[in-house]
C-alpha positions as CSV (number, residue, x, y, z in Angstrom):
1,M,23.9,-52.0,-13.1
2,N,21.2,-54.6,-13.5
3,K,18.7,-51.9,-14.4
4,S,21.0,-50.5,-17.0
5,L,21.6,-54.0,-18.4
6,S,17.9,-54.6,-18.7
7,K,17.6,-51.6,-21.0
8,L,20.8,-52.4,-23.0
9,L,20.0,-56.1,-23.8
10,P,16.7,-55.6,-25.8
11,V,18.4,-52.8,-27.7
12,L,21.4,-55.0,-28.5
13,F,19.0,-57.8,-29.6
14,G,17.6,-55.4,-32.1
15,F,20.9,-55.7,-33.9
16,F,20.2,-59.3,-34.4
17,V,17.1,-58.3,-36.5
18,M,19.3,-55.8,-38.3
19,G,21.5,-58.7,-39.5
20,F,18.6,-60.2,-41.5
21,C,19.4,-57.9,-44.4
22,D,22.6,-59.9,-44.9
23,V,20.6,-63.0,-45.8
24,V,20.2,-61.4,-49.2
25,G,23.7,-62.8,-50.0
26,I,22.8,-66.5,-49.9
27,S,19.2,-65.7,-50.9
28,T,20.5,-64.3,-54.2
29,S,22.0,-67.7,-55.0
30,Y,18.8,-69.6,-54.1
31,V,16.5,-67.2,-56.1
32,K,18.9,-67.1,-59.1
33,N,18.8,-70.9,-59.1
34,D,15.0,-71.2,-58.6
35,F,14.2,-68.8,-61.4
36,G,17.1,-69.2,-63.8
37,L,18.4,-65.6,-63.5
38,S,21.5,-64.2,-65.1
39,E,24.4,-62.8,-63.1
40,T,23.4,-59.2,-64.1
41,V,19.8,-59.7,-63.1
42,A,20.7,-61.5,-59.9
43,G,23.0,-58.7,-59.0
44,F,20.0,-56.4,-58.6
45,I,18.4,-58.5,-55.9
46,P,20.5,-56.9,-53.1
47,S,19.4,-53.6,-54.5
48,M,15.8,-54.4,-53.6
49,V,17.0,-54.4,-50.0
50,F,19.6,-51.6,-49.9
51,V,18.2,-48.9,-52.3
52,W,15.9,-47.9,-49.5
53,F,18.8,-46.7,-47.4
54,L,19.3,-44.0,-50.1
55,L,15.6,-43.1,-50.4
56,L,14.3,-43.3,-46.8
57,S,17.1,-42.7,-44.3
58,I,16.7,-38.9,-44.1
59,P,12.9,-39.0,-44.1
60,A,13.1,-41.7,-41.4
61,A,15.4,-39.5,-39.3
62,I,13.0,-36.5,-39.6
63,V,10.0,-38.6,-38.6
64,M,12.1,-40.0,-35.7
65,N,12.6,-36.5,-34.4
66,R,8.8,-36.3,-34.2
67,I,7.8,-39.6,-32.7
68,G,11.0,-40.8,-30.9
69,R,13.6,-43.5,-31.5
70,K,11.9,-46.4,-29.7
71,R,8.7,-46.0,-31.7
72,M,10.6,-45.9,-34.9
73,V,12.3,-49.2,-34.0
74,Q,8.9,-50.7,-33.4
75,V,7.6,-49.5,-36.8
76,S,10.6,-51.2,-38.5
77,N,9.8,-54.4,-36.6
78,V,6.2,-54.5,-37.9
79,I,7.3,-53.9,-41.5
80,T,9.9,-56.6,-41.3
81,I,7.4,-59.1,-39.9
82,V,5.0,-58.4,-42.8
83,G,7.7,-58.7,-45.4
84,M,9.0,-62.0,-44.1
85,L,5.5,-63.6,-44.2
86,I,4.6,-62.7,-47.8
87,P,6.9,-65.1,-49.8
88,F,6.1,-67.9,-47.4
89,V,2.4,-67.5,-48.2
90,D,3.0,-67.4,-52.0
91,Y,6.5,-68.0,-53.4
92,N,7.3,-66.5,-56.8
93,L,9.8,-64.0,-58.1
94,V,7.4,-61.1,-57.5
95,T,6.7,-62.0,-53.9
96,C,10.4,-62.5,-53.3
97,M,11.1,-59.0,-54.6
98,V,8.3,-57.6,-52.4
99,A,9.8,-59.4,-49.4
100,F,13.3,-58.0,-50.1
101,V,11.8,-54.5,-50.6
102,L,9.9,-54.6,-47.2
103,L,13.0,-56.1,-45.5
104,G,15.0,-53.2,-46.9
105,I,12.5,-50.6,-45.8
106,G,12.2,-52.1,-42.3
107,N,16.0,-52.4,-42.0
108,T,16.6,-48.8,-43.1
109,I,14.2,-47.6,-40.4
110,L,15.8,-49.9,-37.9
111,Q,19.4,-48.8,-38.6
112,V,18.4,-45.1,-38.5
113,S,16.6,-45.5,-35.1
114,L,18.4,-48.3,-33.3
115,N,21.9,-46.8,-33.4
116,P,20.9,-43.5,-31.8
117,L,18.6,-45.3,-29.4
118,L,21.8,-47.0,-28.1
119,T,23.1,-43.6,-27.1
120,N,20.1,-43.2,-24.7
121,V,21.5,-46.3,-22.9
122,V,25.3,-45.9,-23.3
123,K,27.2,-42.6,-23.0
124,G,30.6,-41.1,-23.6
125,E,33.7,-43.0,-24.7
126,A,32.0,-46.4,-24.4
127,L,29.8,-45.5,-27.4
128,T,32.2,-46.8,-30.1
129,S,32.8,-50.0,-28.2
130,S,29.0,-50.5,-27.6
131,L,28.3,-49.9,-31.2
132,T,30.8,-52.5,-32.1
133,V,29.1,-54.9,-29.6
134,G,26.0,-54.2,-31.6
135,Q,27.8,-55.1,-34.7
136,V,28.9,-58.4,-33.0
137,V,25.3,-59.3,-32.5
138,K,24.5,-58.3,-36.1
139,A,27.4,-60.4,-37.3
140,V,26.1,-63.4,-35.3
141,S,22.7,-63.0,-37.0
142,S,24.4,-62.7,-40.4
143,F,26.5,-65.8,-39.7
144,C,23.4,-67.8,-38.7
145,G,21.4,-66.8,-41.8
146,P,23.0,-69.3,-44.3
147,F,22.8,-72.0,-41.6
148,I,19.1,-71.3,-41.1
149,A,18.6,-71.4,-44.9
150,S,20.5,-74.7,-45.1
151,F,18.5,-76.1,-42.1
152,A,15.2,-75.0,-43.7
153,A,16.2,-76.6,-47.1
154,G,17.7,-79.8,-45.6
155,V,15.5,-80.5,-42.6
156,L,12.3,-78.7,-43.2
157,G,12.3,-79.4,-46.9
158,N,12.5,-75.9,-48.3
159,W,14.8,-72.9,-47.8
160,Q,11.7,-70.6,-47.8
161,Y,11.0,-71.6,-44.2
162,L,13.7,-69.1,-43.4
163,F,11.1,-66.3,-43.8
164,P,8.7,-67.3,-41.0
165,I,11.7,-68.1,-38.7
166,F,12.9,-64.5,-39.2
167,A,9.4,-63.2,-38.7
168,A,9.1,-65.0,-35.3
169,I,12.5,-63.6,-34.1
170,T,11.5,-60.1,-35.1
171,L,8.3,-60.4,-33.1
172,L,10.3,-61.6,-30.1
173,S,12.5,-58.5,-30.5
174,A,9.6,-56.2,-30.7
175,L,7.9,-57.7,-27.5
176,W,11.2,-57.5,-25.5
177,L,11.8,-53.8,-26.4
178,M,8.2,-53.0,-25.6
179,S,8.7,-54.4,-22.1
180,V,11.3,-51.8,-21.1
181,R,11.2,-48.1,-20.6
182,I,14.1,-46.1,-22.2
183,P,14.2,-42.4,-21.4
184,E,14.5,-40.2,-24.5
185,E,14.7,-36.6,-25.3
186,A,11.3,-34.9,-25.9
187,P,10.2,-35.2,-29.6
188,E,10.9,-32.0,-31.6
189,K,7.9,-30.1,-32.6
190,N,9.9,-28.2,-35.3
191,S,11.6,-31.2,-36.9
192,S,14.7,-30.7,-39.1
193,S,14.1,-30.4,-42.8
194,M,15.6,-32.5,-45.6
195,G,17.7,-29.5,-46.6
196,A,19.1,-29.0,-43.1
197,A,20.1,-32.7,-42.9
198,F,21.8,-32.7,-46.3
199,S,23.6,-29.4,-45.5
200,L,25.7,-31.4,-43.0
201,L,27.4,-32.9,-46.0
202,G,29.0,-29.5,-46.5
203,D,31.3,-30.5,-43.6
204,R,34.2,-32.2,-45.4
205,T,34.7,-34.8,-42.6
206,I,31.0,-35.7,-42.6
207,L,31.1,-36.1,-46.4
208,L,34.2,-38.3,-46.2
209,L,32.6,-40.5,-43.5
210,F,29.3,-40.7,-45.5
211,L,31.2,-42.1,-48.5
212,G,33.1,-44.4,-46.1
213,I,29.8,-45.9,-45.0
214,F,28.9,-46.3,-48.7
215,F,32.0,-48.2,-49.5
216,V,32.3,-50.3,-46.3
217,V,28.8,-51.6,-46.7
218,G,29.5,-52.2,-50.4
219,V,32.5,-54.3,-49.5
220,D,30.5,-56.1,-46.8
221,V,27.5,-57.0,-49.1
222,G,29.8,-57.6,-52.0
223,T,32.0,-60.1,-50.2
224,N,29.0,-61.8,-48.7
225,T,27.5,-62.2,-52.2
226,V,30.7,-63.2,-54.0
227,A,31.9,-65.8,-51.5
228,P,29.4,-68.5,-52.5
229,K,29.9,-67.7,-56.2
230,L,33.7,-68.1,-55.9
231,L,33.2,-71.6,-54.4
232,I,30.7,-72.5,-57.2
233,E,32.9,-71.1,-60.0
234,R,36.4,-72.3,-58.8
235,C,35.6,-75.3,-56.7
236,G,32.5,-76.8,-58.3
237,F,30.3,-76.4,-55.2
238,G,26.5,-76.7,-55.3
239,V,24.3,-73.8,-54.2
240,E,23.5,-75.3,-50.8
241,Q,27.2,-76.1,-50.0
242,A,28.4,-72.8,-51.3
243,G,26.4,-71.0,-48.7
244,Y,29.0,-71.9,-46.2
245,G,31.3,-69.4,-47.8
246,S,29.0,-66.7,-46.5
247,S,29.0,-68.4,-43.1
248,V,32.8,-68.4,-42.9
249,Y,32.8,-64.7,-43.8
250,F,30.3,-63.9,-41.1
251,V,31.8,-66.0,-38.3
252,C,35.2,-64.2,-39.0
253,R,33.4,-60.9,-39.0
254,T,31.8,-61.8,-35.6
255,V,35.1,-62.7,-34.1
256,G,36.7,-59.5,-35.5
257,A,33.9,-57.4,-34.2
258,L,34.2,-59.0,-30.7
259,I,37.9,-58.4,-30.6
260,G,37.4,-54.9,-32.0
261,S,34.9,-54.0,-29.2
262,I,37.7,-54.8,-26.8
263,L,40.6,-53.1,-28.7
264,L,38.7,-49.9,-29.5
265,V,38.4,-49.1,-25.7
266,R,42.2,-49.2,-25.5
267,I,43.6,-47.9,-28.9
268,S,43.0,-45.2,-31.4
269,D,40.0,-45.9,-33.6
270,V,41.8,-44.1,-36.6
271,A,44.9,-46.3,-36.3
272,Y,42.6,-49.4,-36.0
273,F,40.8,-48.2,-39.2
274,R,44.0,-47.7,-41.1
275,V,45.8,-51.0,-40.2
276,N,42.7,-53.1,-40.7
277,M,41.8,-51.7,-44.1
278,L,45.4,-52.2,-45.4
279,A,45.2,-55.8,-44.3
280,A,41.7,-56.3,-45.9
281,L,43.0,-54.8,-49.2
282,A,45.9,-57.2,-49.2
283,S,43.5,-60.1,-48.6
284,A,41.3,-59.0,-51.4
285,V,44.3,-58.8,-53.8
286,A,45.3,-62.4,-52.8
287,L,41.8,-63.6,-53.5
288,F,42.2,-62.8,-57.2
289,F,44.7,-65.7,-57.4
290,A,43.2,-68.1,-54.9
291,Q,41.9,-71.4,-56.4
292,G,41.5,-74.0,-53.6
293,T,38.6,-74.2,-51.2
294,V,40.7,-73.6,-48.1
295,A,42.5,-70.6,-49.7
296,I,39.3,-69.0,-50.7
297,L,37.6,-69.5,-47.3
298,V,40.7,-68.2,-45.4
299,L,40.9,-65.0,-47.5
300,V,37.1,-64.4,-47.4
301,G,37.3,-64.9,-43.6
302,L,40.2,-62.4,-43.3
303,I,38.3,-59.8,-45.2
304,G,35.4,-60.3,-42.8
305,F,37.7,-60.1,-39.8
306,F,39.5,-56.9,-40.8
307,C,36.4,-55.1,-42.0
308,S,34.2,-56.1,-39.0
309,S,34.5,-52.9,-36.9
310,I,35.0,-50.3,-39.6
311,F,31.3,-49.4,-39.8
312,S,31.3,-48.7,-36.1
313,V,34.4,-46.6,-36.3
314,I,33.1,-44.5,-39.1
315,Y,29.6,-44.1,-37.6
316,S,30.8,-43.1,-34.2
317,S,33.3,-40.7,-35.7
318,A,30.5,-38.9,-37.4
319,L,28.4,-38.8,-34.2
320,K,31.3,-37.4,-32.2
321,K,31.9,-34.7,-34.8
322,R,28.3,-33.3,-34.5
323,P,26.7,-34.8,-31.4
324,E,24.0,-32.2,-31.3
325,K,22.7,-33.5,-34.6
326,A,22.7,-37.2,-33.7
327,N,19.4,-38.0,-35.4
328,E,20.3,-36.2,-38.7
329,I,23.8,-37.6,-38.7
330,S,22.4,-41.1,-38.1
331,G,20.1,-40.6,-41.1
332,L,23.0,-39.4,-43.3
333,M,25.3,-42.3,-42.3
334,I,22.6,-44.9,-42.7
335,M,21.8,-43.4,-46.1
336,G,25.3,-44.4,-47.1
337,V,24.3,-48.0,-46.6
338,F,22.8,-47.8,-50.1
339,G,26.3,-48.7,-51.2
340,G,24.9,-52.2,-50.7
341,A,22.5,-51.5,-53.6
342,V,25.2,-50.1,-55.9
343,I,28.2,-52.3,-55.5
344,P,26.6,-55.8,-56.2
345,P,25.0,-54.7,-59.5
346,L,28.4,-53.3,-60.6
347,M,30.0,-56.6,-59.6
348,G,27.4,-58.5,-61.6
349,V,28.0,-56.4,-64.7
350,M,31.8,-56.8,-64.3
351,A,31.4,-60.5,-63.7
352,D,29.3,-60.9,-66.9
353,T,31.7,-58.7,-68.9
354,L,34.8,-60.7,-67.9
355,Q,32.9,-64.0,-67.7
356,S,34.5,-64.5,-64.3
357,Q,34.1,-63.5,-60.6
358,V,37.4,-61.6,-61.0
359,G,35.2,-58.8,-62.2
360,S,33.4,-58.8,-58.9
361,L,36.7,-58.8,-57.0
362,L,37.9,-55.7,-59.0
363,V,34.9,-53.7,-57.7
364,I,35.5,-54.8,-54.1
365,A,39.2,-53.9,-54.3
366,A,38.4,-50.5,-55.7
367,S,36.0,-49.9,-52.8
368,M,38.7,-50.9,-50.3
369,L,41.1,-48.4,-51.9
370,Y,38.8,-45.6,-51.0
371,L,38.5,-46.8,-47.4
372,V,42.3,-46.9,-47.1
373,G,42.4,-43.3,-48.3
374,C,39.6,-42.4,-45.9
375,S,41.5,-43.7,-43.0
376,L,44.6,-41.7,-43.9
377,W,42.7,-38.5,-44.4
378,L,40.7,-38.9,-41.2
379,G,44.0,-39.3,-39.3
380,R,45.3,-36.1,-40.7
381,A,42.1,-34.2,-40.0
382,R,42.2,-35.1,-36.3
383,R,45.8,-33.8,-35.8
């Protein structure tokens, strides 16, 4: 048991580094304020992180077939460390964008490789629950991000100190993983092609789940991004104080993921998917009308709580559908994370068009409608 735990813990700690991509939510507010950007332009900042999930997920999965999962995780750690040091050395709009690009590339490779690496440590029916535990760790990281930024701004004198702090944590993760040996399948000499990986989308269920990842990540990044903006627009908060909207979202997501990791061992994952998405949609609709600080924070927190384990349910459902293609499935599912690059710009355009964050909430609600439909279809497909 101790030997198994010694392998599991460094893998789970990798999910903490995975959560760094969510700092783009509060970072968008800081960068927008520092450089006087419009809502539309600022809406493209998350795209600098999440567009790489579209471009690199499948190539990363193919390379992973050749060099192994653990090595790919370490490649991602090196890229993340470099990216986090650049804007600390020279802070301007260009270096910020470069940092977000490298963060996105590193995070793409990490998500493609770390999720299947977990299957080398955890087997069978415990996989969905273990993936959810990983999401708990990721949510803790996401929750800490705004507090680290606020600490850096208030105590250290500049929010930019967040970057070397993240670099140090990533280095710790890399060294811890390096210290343990995790058995893996032998690397494939004849690696899968791009065409072979994309052909899996011909399976209707895989396609449905791929789009589910697209929209659930869009909802996640979108809610994380809009929470501070709602507090600024409706409650007159400053940028630093508004960051706590993201923290409330992530702490509720953490609690939800922790509870989900327990419940998913005992109940149907499809039923859990359906009930939680209906509740999240109801919370999003209520958010259209919320005005006070407490009401906004409660509803944002409920969305985080109800959506917290949906990524794990969708991802594990895809792996169970085609377990012999785990690396390729991982690449496809993580490619769907580029929803985080598409949804925020749409929110920015809609917010500018309507001159209100109601435009952003419309995009989030529409994404949730798909996820409700996905849960219903998946239930029928399993009967």
